[in-house]
KOLLO-119816 format. One record per residue (C-alpha): residue number from 1; residue in one letter; chain; x, y, z. Coordinates in nm, 4 decimals, decimal comma. Layout:
NUM; a; A; X; Y; Z
...
//
This chain:
1; m; A; 11,5761; 8,0683; 13,5245
2; n; A; 11,3651; 7,8617; 13,2925
3; r; A; 11,6048; 7,7716; 12,9966
4; h; A; 11,3007; 7,8444; 12,7521
5; l; A; 11,2441; 8,2062; 12,9139
6; s; A; 11,6121; 8,2659; 12,8686
7; v; A; 11,6364; 8,1966; 12,5152
8; t; A; 11,3345; 8,3762; 12,4653
9; n; A; 11,5013; 8,6860; 12,6175
10; q; A; 11,7957; 8,6476; 12,4353
11; k; A; 11,6244; 8,6547; 12,1063
12; k; A; 11,4278; 8,9570; 12,2188
13; a; A; 11,7383; 9,1572; 12,2828
14; l; A; 11,8994; 9,0537; 11,9604
15; r; A; 11,6062; 9,1394; 11,7761
16; a; A; 11,6181; 9,4716; 11,9320
17; e; A; 11,9858; 9,5179; 11,8505
18; i; A; 11,9435; 9,3916; 11,4962
19; l; A; 11,6560; 9,6496; 11,4130
20; g; A; 11,8406; 9,9200; 11,5384
21; k; A; 12,1365; 9,8351; 11,3011
22; r; A; 11,8865; 9,8274; 11,0101
23; r; A; 11,7360; 10,1604; 11,0961
24; e; A; 12,0983; 10,2832; 11,0475
25; m; A; 12,1913; 10,1025; 10,7266
26; p; A; 12,2168; 10,3916; 10,4607
27; a; A; 11,9554; 10,3863; 10,2150
28; e; A; 12,1699; 10,3375; 9,8861
29; r; A; 12,3428; 10,0511; 10,0405
30; r; A; 12,0123; 9,8891; 10,1293
31; e; A; 11,8946; 9,9607; 9,7923
32; a; A; 12,2070; 9,7879; 9,6335
33; a; A; 12,1924; 9,4994; 9,8795
34; d; A; 11,8128; 9,4146; 9,8081
35; a; A; 11,8832; 9,4245; 9,4394
36; s; A; 12,1946; 9,1892; 9,4613
37; i; A; 11,9651; 8,9279; 9,6869
38; t; A; 11,6790; 8,9375; 9,4267
39; a; A; 11,9000; 8,8824; 9,1216
40; q; A; 12,0717; 8,6162; 9,3145
41; i; A; 11,7238; 8,4311; 9,3779
42; l; A; 11,6244; 8,4643; 9,0257
43; e; A; 11,9494; 8,3003; 8,9039
44; h; A; 11,9296; 8,0187; 9,1530
45; p; A; 11,8901; 7,6685; 9,0385
46; d; A; 11,6154; 7,6014; 9,2867
47; f; A; 11,4427; 7,9045; 9,1624
48; i; A; 11,4827; 7,8144; 8,8111
49; r; A; 11,3540; 7,4637; 8,8871
50; a; A; 11,0777; 7,5677; 9,1085
51; k; A; 10,7115; 7,5795; 8,9603
52; t; A; 10,5688; 7,7485; 9,2647
53; v; A; 10,7534; 8,0002; 9,4893
54; f; A; 10,5958; 8,0955; 9,8199
55; a; A; 10,7493; 8,4259; 9,9050
56; y; A; 10,6460; 8,7057; 10,1293
57; v; A; 10,5470; 9,0736; 10,1345
58; s; A; 10,8444; 9,2709; 10,3228
59; m; A; 10,8019; 9,4544; 10,6127
60; p; A; 11,0306; 9,7753; 10,6861
61; h; A; 11,2680; 9,5655; 10,8891
62; e; A; 11,2913; 9,2700; 10,6177
63; v; A; 11,5133; 9,2496; 10,2854
64; r; A; 11,2590; 9,4223; 10,0606
65; t; A; 11,0630; 9,1934; 9,8160
66; r; A; 10,8390; 9,4159; 9,5919
67; e; A; 11,0609; 9,4134; 9,3018
68; l; A; 11,0969; 9,0114; 9,3457
69; l; A; 10,7532; 8,9234; 9,3649
70; c; A; 10,6879; 9,1205; 9,0074
71; r; A; 10,9876; 8,9283; 8,8753
72; i; A; 10,8558; 8,5627; 9,0444
73; l; A; 10,4905; 8,6331; 8,8310
74; a; A; 10,6915; 8,7654; 8,5095
75; a; A; 10,8649; 8,4426; 8,5088
76; g; A; 10,5510; 8,2242; 8,4964
77; k; A; 10,5792; 8,0859; 8,8498
78; v; A; 10,2856; 8,0365; 9,0779
79; l; A; 10,3523; 8,2772; 9,3366
80; g; A; 10,2068; 8,2138; 9,7014
81; l; A; 10,2098; 8,4377; 9,9875
82; p; A; 10,1503; 8,3798; 10,3727
83; v; A; 9,8250; 8,4616; 10,5637
84; c; A; 9,8886; 8,4228; 10,9567
85; d; A; 9,6397; 8,2654; 11,1897
86; a; A; 9,7217; 8,4549; 11,4851
87; g; A; 9,5596; 8,1758; 11,7272
88; t; A; 9,7438; 7,8955; 11,5913
89; h; A; 10,0620; 8,0955; 11,4998
90; t; A; 10,0438; 7,9069; 11,1429
91; l; A; 10,0659; 7,9899; 10,8086
92; t; A; 9,8945; 7,9546; 10,4956
93; f; A; 9,9638; 8,0075; 10,1476
94; y; A; 9,7366; 8,1633; 9,8797
95; r; A; 9,7985; 8,2379; 9,5091
96; l; A; 9,8510; 8,5993; 9,4138
97; d; A; 9,8029; 8,6909; 9,0364
98; s; A; 9,8925; 9,0365; 9,0810
99; c; A; 10,0377; 9,2717; 9,3037
100; d; A; 9,7403; 9,4979; 9,2521
101; e; A; 9,5509; 9,2313; 9,4534
102; l; A; 9,7128; 9,2783; 9,7806
103; t; A; 9,4975; 9,4015; 10,0722
104; e; A; 9,5810; 9,4740; 10,4483
105; g; A; 9,5826; 9,1935; 10,6817
106; k; A; 9,7203; 9,0947; 11,0354
107; y; A; 9,9785; 9,2848; 11,1746
108; r; A; 9,9137; 9,5507; 10,8619
109; i; A; 10,0716; 9,2678; 10,6495
110; p; A; 9,9755; 9,2919; 10,2947
111; v; A; 9,8171; 8,9585; 10,1875
112; p; A; 9,6663; 8,7836; 9,8750
113; p; A; 9,2884; 8,7193; 9,8283
114; v; A; 9,1984; 8,4489; 10,0473
115; s; A; 8,9745; 8,1565; 9,8752
116; e; A; 8,9476; 7,7951; 9,8655
117; e; A; 9,0586; 7,7785; 9,4671
118; r; A; 9,3714; 7,9983; 9,5737
119; l; A; 9,4818; 7,7913; 9,8609
120; l; A; 9,8280; 7,6256; 9,7763
121; t; A; 9,9595; 7,3071; 9,8993
122; p; A; 10,3364; 7,2842; 9,9298
123; d; A; 10,5319; 6,9877; 9,7465
124; a; A; 10,8568; 6,8824; 9,5762
125; d; A; 10,8229; 7,1753; 9,3060
126; t; A; 10,7743; 7,4487; 9,5795
127; l; A; 11,0233; 7,6884; 9,6568
128; v; A; 11,0022; 7,8637; 9,9968
129; l; A; 11,1539; 8,2038; 10,0423
130; v; A; 11,2059; 8,2622; 10,4215
131; p; A; 11,2629; 8,6198; 10,6069
132; m; A; 11,5432; 8,6193; 10,8491
133; l; A; 11,6719; 8,9251; 11,0995
134; a; A; 11,9756; 8,7148; 11,1172
135; f; A; 12,1294; 8,3647; 11,0799
136; d; A; 12,4546; 8,1793; 11,2213
137; d; A; 12,7132; 7,9373; 11,1115
138; d; A; 12,4832; 7,6038; 11,2085
139; g; A; 12,2017; 7,7121; 10,9995
140; y; A; 11,9535; 7,8469; 11,2608
141; r; A; 11,7793; 8,1925; 11,2025
142; l; A; 11,6295; 8,4701; 11,4010
143; g; A; 11,2953; 8,5481; 11,2640
144; a; A; 11,0070; 8,8485; 11,3843
145; g; A; 10,9402; 8,6366; 11,6998
146; g; A; 10,5848; 8,4855; 11,6352
147; g; A; 10,7054; 8,1158; 11,5334
148; y; A; 10,5303; 8,0952; 11,2326
149; y; A; 10,7859; 7,9866; 10,9844
150; d; A; 10,9378; 7,7561; 11,2543
151; r; A; 10,6040; 7,5853; 11,2522
152; f; A; 10,5547; 7,5840; 10,8845
153; l; A; 10,9051; 7,4458; 10,8089
154; a; A; 10,8517; 7,1521; 11,0983
155; a; A; 10,5602; 7,0508; 10,8817
156; y; A; 10,6656; 7,0800; 10,5264
157; g; A; 11,0423; 7,1637; 10,5612
158; h; A; 11,1068; 6,7709; 10,4189
159; c; A; 10,9311; 6,8236; 10,0993
160; v; A; 10,9963; 7,1657; 9,9674
161; r; A; 11,3353; 7,3571; 9,8629
162; i; A; 11,4178; 7,6492; 10,1290
163; i; A; 11,6162; 7,9808; 10,0715
164; g; A; 11,6730; 8,2113; 10,3600
165; i; A; 11,7148; 8,5870; 10,2824
166; c; A; 11,9046; 8,7941; 10,5058
167; y; A; 12,1842; 9,0984; 10,5088
168; a; A; 12,5329; 8,9694; 10,5384
169; e; A; 12,6153; 9,1965; 10,8433
170; n; A; 12,3533; 9,0010; 11,0347
171; r; A; 12,5284; 8,6653; 11,0430
172; i; A; 12,6114; 8,5709; 11,4043
173; a; A; 12,8389; 8,3039; 11,5009
174; h; A; 12,5746; 8,1303; 11,7390
175; l; A; 12,2380; 8,2428; 11,7477
176; p; A; 12,0256; 8,1161; 12,0841
177; h; A; 11,7702; 7,8509; 11,9933
178; d; A; 11,5608; 7,5716; 12,1442
179; a; A; 11,4027; 7,2572; 12,0211
180; y; A; 11,1330; 7,4432; 11,8095
181; d; A; 11,3749; 7,6171; 11,6097
182; q; A; 11,4138; 7,4855; 11,2549
183; k; A; 11,7506; 7,5049; 11,0613
184; i; A; 11,7507; 7,6384; 10,7231
185; p; A; 11,9444; 7,4677; 10,4408
186; c; A; 12,0377; 7,7697; 10,2497
187; c; A; 12,0995; 8,1388; 10,2844
188; i; A; 12,1605; 8,4292; 10,0073
189; t; A; 12,2943; 8,7456; 10,1209
190; e; A; 12,3883; 9,0217; 9,9124
191; q; A; 12,7442; 8,9326; 9,9109
192; k; A; 12,6907; 8,6705; 9,6185
193; q; A; 12,8016; 8,3837; 9,8226
194; e; A; 12,5556; 8,1235; 9,9198
195; e; A; 12,5776; 7,9624; 10,2637
196; r; A; 12,4468; 7,5882; 10,2860
197; y; A; 12,4288; 7,4000; 10,5873
198; g; A; 12,3897; 7,0274; 10,6704
//
């Protein structure tokens, strides 16, 4: 069997397993975990130093970010949210000035207004918050499967600060990965113990 296909199938099986666990996570425990992760991000030195924060609007299977988005704006940061290009599987970030501006985009993911004046370019003052379904001891992550963040990190990972966000129970010793998968340097979970790699 082709190695890439094998890795793809392994990832698909893991996603199904993790999403099943996520659905079984008690609401009160998940709410407490989301609150803990939000608080840690807001206190993190990389967040405090950043002028711009690239975040995301959470889907049902991800660490919830609605409260975090409001707090980022309240902190006076420039907030960027991704818009997916399904043709190239790439992300472009646009400025959001208020959560009231969100509208439904690709895959039913809420997106910010798209215009040239709102287009953001990542730089050394940018913090990128990366959603993850799982992560491992080497810094590899398991995402939703489109490769969007891997492409973004391959292009801009050298010039931005990066924090992955995940529930602690989804730490796995070794995730299947291939040459296209990008490592993350830092992960925050609800357990108040920052994980750093490399």
